[in-house]
C-alpha positions in Angstrom: 80.9 34.2 8.1 80.9 30.7 6.5 78.2 29.7 8.9 76.1 32.6 7.9 76.6 31.7 4.2 75.2 28.2 4.9 72.3 29.4 7.0 71.0 32.1 4.6 69.7 29.6 1.9 67.9 27.6 4.6 66.2 30.7 6.0 65.2 31.7 2.4 63.7 28.2 1.7 61.8 28.3 5.0 60.4 31.7 4.1 59.1 30.4 0.8 57.5 27.4 2.4 55.7 29.5 5.0 52.1 30.6 4.3 51.7 33.0 7.2 48.9 35.6 7.3 51.6 38.3 7.5 53.4 37.9 4.2 51.1 35.8 1.9 49.9 37.2 -1.5 46.9 35.1 -2.7 46.4 34.2 -6.3 43.2 32.2 -6.6 43.8 30.0 -9.6 43.9 26.3 -8.4 43.0 24.4 -5.2 45.8 23.4 -2.9 46.3 21.3 0.2 48.8 22.2 2.9 49.6 19.8 6.4 48.1 17.7 9.1 48.0 20.4 11.7 47.3 24.1 11.8 50.6 25.1 13.5 52.3 28.4 14.3 55.7 29.7 13.2 58.3 31.0 15.6 56.7 34.4 15.6 53.4 33.0 16.8 51.7 33.5 13.4 49.5 30.9 11.8 51.0 28.8 9.0 48.9 26.6 6.6 50.1 23.0 6.6 50.1 20.3 3.9 46.7 18.7 4.4 44.7 22.0 4.6 42.7 23.1 1.7 43.0 26.8 1.1 39.8 28.4 -0.2 39.5 32.2 -0.2 36.4 33.6 1.5 35.3 35.4 -1.7 35.3 32.0 -3.4 33.4 30.4 -0.5 30.7 33.0 -0.7 30.4 32.6 -4.5 30.0 28.9 -4.3 27.6 29.0 -1.4 29.8 27.4 1.3 28.0 27.4 4.6 29.3 26.2 8.0 28.0 25.6 11.5 29.6 25.0 14.9 29.1 21.4 16.2 27.2 21.0 19.5 25.9 18.0 21.4 22.2 17.5 20.8 19.4 15.0 21.2 19.0 12.5 18.3 16.4 9.8 17.8 17.2 6.2 17.0 16.3 5.6 13.3 15.1 2.5 11.4 15.2 3.0 7.7 12.5 0.9 5.9 10.4 0.9 2.7 6.8 2.0 2.7 3.9 3.2 0.7 1.5 6.2 0.7 -2.0 4.9 0.7 -5.4 6.6 0.4 -7.9 6.5 3.3 -10.0 3.4 3.0 -13.1 4.0 0.9 -12.4 7.7 0.5 -10.8 7.7 -2.9 -12.3 7.9 -6.4 -10.9 7.8 -9.9 -12.7 9.8 -12.6 -12.3 8.1 -16.0 -13.1 9.0 -19.6 -16.4 7.5 -20.8 -15.7 8.1 -24.4 -12.7 9.0 -26.6 -12.1 12.6 -27.5 -10.3 15.8 -26.5 -10.4 16.6 -22.8 -11.0 20.3 -21.8 -10.4 20.6 -18.1 -12.5 23.0 -16.0 -10.8 26.4 -15.7 -8.7 26.6 -12.6 -8.7 22.9 -11.9 -5.3 21.8 -10.5 -3.9 19.2 -8.2 -5.0 20.3 -4.8 -8.3 21.7 -6.0 -11.4 20.9 -4.1 -14.4 19.4 -6.0 -18.0 18.9 -4.8 -20.0 15.8 -5.3 -21.5 15.8 -8.8 -19.2 18.7 -9.9 -17.9 18.3 -13.5 -14.2 18.6 -14.0 -14.3 19.2 -17.7 -15.7 18.2 -21.1 -14.7 15.5 -23.5 -15.4 16.5 -27.1 -15.5 14.2 -30.1 -16.1 17.2 -32.3 -12.4 18.2 -32.0 -11.2 14.9 -33.3 -9.7 14.8 -36.7 -11.3 13.1 -39.7 -9.2 9.9 -39.3 -10.3 9.5 -35.7 -13.9 9.9 -36.5 -13.7 7.5 -39.4 -12.0 4.9 -37.3 -14.7 5.3 -34.6 -17.4 4.9 -37.3 -15.8 1.7 -38.7 -15.4 0.2 -35.2 -19.1 1.0 -34.4 -20.4 -0.6 -37.6 -18.3 -3.7 -37.1 -19.4 -4.2 -33.5 -23.0 -3.5 -34.5 -22.9 -6.2 -37.2 -21.4 -8.7 -34.8 -24.0 -8.0 -32.2 -26.9 -8.3 -34.6 -25.5 -11.5 -36.0 -25.2 -13.1 -32.5 -28.5 -11.9 -31.1 -30.8 -14.5 -32.9 -28.2 -17.2 -32.3 -28.1 -16.4 -28.6 -31.9 -16.6 -28.4 -31.8 -20.0 -30.0 -29.0 -21.0 -27.5 -26.5 -21.6 -30.4 -23.9 -19.3 -28.9 -22.9 -19.0 -25.3 -24.1 -16.2 -23.0 -20.4 -15.3 -22.5 -19.7 -14.7 -26.2 -23.0 -12.8 -26.6 -22.2 -10.5 -23.6 -18.8 -9.7 -25.0 -20.3 -8.7 -28.4 -22.9 -6.6 -26.7 -20.4 -4.8 -24.5 -18.2 -4.1 -27.6 -21.2 -2.7 -29.4 -22.2 -0.4 -26.5 -18.6 0.9 -26.2 -18.2 1.5 -29.9 -21.6 3.2 -30.0 -20.7 5.5 -27.2 -17.3 6.3 -28.8 -18.9 7.1 -32.2 -21.6 9.3 -30.6 -20.4 12.9 -31.4 -22.2 14.3 -28.3 -19.9 15.9 -25.7 -19.7 14.3 -22.2 -18.8 16.0 -18.9 -17.0 13.7 -16.5 -17.8 14.5 -12.9 -16.9 13.5 -9.4 -19.1 11.1 -7.4 -17.6 12.3 -4.1 -16.6 15.6 -2.4 -12.9 15.7 -2.1 -9.5 17.0 -3.2 -7.8 16.4 -6.6 -4.6 14.7 -5.6 -3.5 13.7 -9.1 -4.3 14.8 -12.6 -3.4 12.1 -15.2 -4.0 14.3 -18.3 -3.4 17.8 -19.4 -5.9 20.2 -20.9 -6.3 19.5 -24.7 -5.0 15.9 -24.6 -6.7 13.0 -26.4 -8.2 10.4 -24.1 -9.5 6.9 -24.7 -12.5 5.3 -23.1 -11.6 4.1 -19.6 -8.5 6.3 -19.3 -8.1 7.8 -15.8 -8.5 11.6 -15.8 -8.3 12.6 -12.1 -7.8 11.0 -8.7 -10.1 12.4 -6.0 -9.5 11.8 -2.3 -12.5 12.4 -0.1 -10.5 12.6 3.0 -8.0 15.5 3.6 -5.6 12.9 5.0 -3.5 10.1 3.6 -1.9 7.1 5.2 1.8 6.2 5.3 2.5 2.5 5.7 6.0 1.6 6.8 7.0 -2.1 6.4 9.4 -2.7 9.4 11.4 -6.0 9.4 10.3 -8.2 12.3 13.9 -8.2 13.7 13.2 -4.7 15.0 10.0 -5.8 16.8 11.5 -4.9 20.2 11.8 -1.3 19.0 8.1 -1.0 18.0 6.8 0.4 21.4 9.3 3.3 21.1 8.4 4.4 17.6 6.4 7.6 17.7 7.0 9.4 14.4 8.7 9.2 11.0 10.2 11.1 8.1 9.6 9.9 4.6 10.9 10.6 1.0 8.4 9.8 -1.8 9.8 7.9 -4.7 9.1 10.8 -7.1 10.8 13.4 -4.9 14.3 14.2 -3.7 13.0 16.0 -0.6 12.5 14.3 2.8 9.2 15.2 4.5 9.0 15.4 8.3 5.7 14.0 9.5 5.3 16.9 11.9 5.3 19.3 8.9 2.1 17.7 7.5 0.3 17.2 10.8 1.2 13.6 10.9 0.6 11.1 13.7 1.0 7.5 14.5 -2.2 5.6 14.2 -1.2 1.9 14.6 -1.0 0.2 18.0 2.3 -1.0 19.6 1.2 -4.6 19.0 2.7 -6.3 15.9 -0.1 -7.0 13.4 -0.4 -9.3 10.5 0.9 -8.3 7.1 0.7 -9.5 3.5 4.5 -9.3 3.4 6.1 -12.2 5.3 8.7 -11.1 7.8 7.5 -7.5 8.1 5.4 -5.5 10.5 3.3 -2.7 9.1 3.4 0.6 11.0 0.8 3.2 10.0 0.8 7.0 10.2 -1.8 9.5 9.1 -0.9 12.9 7.6 -2.6 15.9 5.9 -3.1 15.6 2.2 -1.9 18.9 0.8 -2.3 17.8 -2.8 1.5 17.4 -3.2 1.4 13.6 -2.6 0.5 10.8 -4.9 -1.5 8.0 -3.4 -0.3 4.5 -3.9 3.3 5.7 -4.5 6.3 4.2 -2.7 8.5 5.9 -0.2 11.7 5.6 1.9 10.6 5.8 5.5 12.8 6.7 8.5 11.0 5.4 11.6 11.8 7.6 14.6 12.4 5.7 17.9 13.8 6.5 21.4 15.9 9.6 22.0 19.6 9.5 22.5 21.2 12.4 24.4 24.6 14.2 23.8 25.0 13.2 20.2 27.0 14.9 17.5 25.0 15.2 14.2 25.6 16.9 10.9 23.3 17.4 7.9 23.6 14.6 5.3 24.9 17.1 2.7 27.9 17.7 5.0 29.1 14.1 4.3 31.3 13.2 1.3 32.2 9.7 0.3 35.4 8.2 -1.1 35.8 4.5 -1.7 33.2 3.6 1.0 34.6 6.0 3.6 32.9 9.2 4.8 34.5 12.6 5.3 33.6 16.0 6.7 35.4 19.2 6.1 36.3 21.5 9.0 36.8 25.3 8.6 40.0 26.0 10.6 40.4 29.7 9.8 39.0 32.3 7.3 40.4 30.5 4.3 41.6 27.0 5.3 39.6 23.8 5.5 40.6 20.4 6.9 39.3 17.0 5.9 38.2 14.5 8.6 37.5 10.8 8.3 34.3 10.1 10.3 32.2 7.1 11.3 28.6 7.7 10.5 25.7 6.1 12.4 21.9 6.4 11.9 20.4 9.1 9.8 16.8 10.3 9.7 16.8 11.5 6.1 18.0 14.9 7.1 20.8 14.6 9.7 23.3 11.8 10.4 24.8 10.7 13.7 28.6 11.0 13.9 30.1 8.2 16.0 33.8 9.3 15.7 36.1 11.7 13.9 34.6 15.0 15.1 34.2 16.9 18.4 32.0 19.7 19.8 33.2 23.2 18.9 34.4 22.3 15.4 33.2 24.6 12.6 32.2 22.2 9.8 31.0 22.7 6.3 27.2 22.0 6.0 26.6 23.2 2.5 29.0 23.0 -0.4 31.2 20.2 1.0 31.5 18.7 -2.5 33.0 22.0 -3.7 35.7 21.8 -1.1 36.3 18.2 -2.0 36.7 19.1 -5.7 39.1 21.9 -4.8 41.2 19.5 -2.7 41.3 16.5 -5.0 41.2 17.8 -8.5 41.6 21.5 -8.5 38.5 21.6 -10.8 37.0 24.4 -8.7 39.3 27.5 -8.5 40.9 27.5 -5.1 44.3 29.0 -4.1 47.9 29.3 -5.0 50.6 31.2 -3.2 52.9 33.9 -4.7 55.5 35.3 -2.3 
């Protein structure tokens, strides 16, 4: 009887500590971690342990938690470098304002629009300028005219230099054009695609200000600057992914009909210590010529590799972690060693194995639930 008296409290405490699927009442108010292993109790039922993060399926669906089962796959060796998106040589043209005024773009003209040679892209009107703008243009014109007329006889007598006279003449012509109230219609000198509009309809433009960038060719060139220390890998490079500096999205070269156009032989470059690698891809109008990009050069293929999407990784103090879904409502944190990434997926060198169901979307939500409880997770009431 005394033995039974001592054992009853122990059994009671053990029952409270257990989080079995049979007797648990879930109250989703705070995130909680439970043990290093997903063990079973004496009755063979699952019990959540101290390092498992409990996150109810309804919460997971609400916060967009997605998972996938790991499988061995092929993965290409990746060299991450910097690069630039370049126009095709001789196939680009910038339309600039020839006078100040209000620009009215042609109806329907957008980035990606096709324009014919000689086609106007809008109208620059000085009539829409306010009185102050017109007065300033008039004063500038009269000042430039007086200076030009003053220097003209001096130039003929060789009292002033040709350089000074030409500057005065150019200033006079520009001021005269600016003061002329006649509308002008900027046009394209080539047939091509509008890859960049520098102004919006109704904006004020100055003389010489770029209005639109026209690319004659439907293709652009991606130049990747590869450090010379990777020269031995050059023959194996066959494609690339790239992320433009103005975008958060990584573009696969295959999605824009891209192809390698440089040879396998290292060529000279303006940047010492680097080898330029060139690719050509379709210009859909979504790319800005002369912009910079992160480039992931794709080399030889490795077989039987574990990879996860980049968004599956979380970082803490320089270490990387992935979250495994161990049952319907429990997740477990794994320290991993990450290898190369291609801008979309990353190679996992250790810490995971095939068959694991890992979080591919919403890993940061699980991390918050585990570390801070900032995202509602799970508490137990028995």
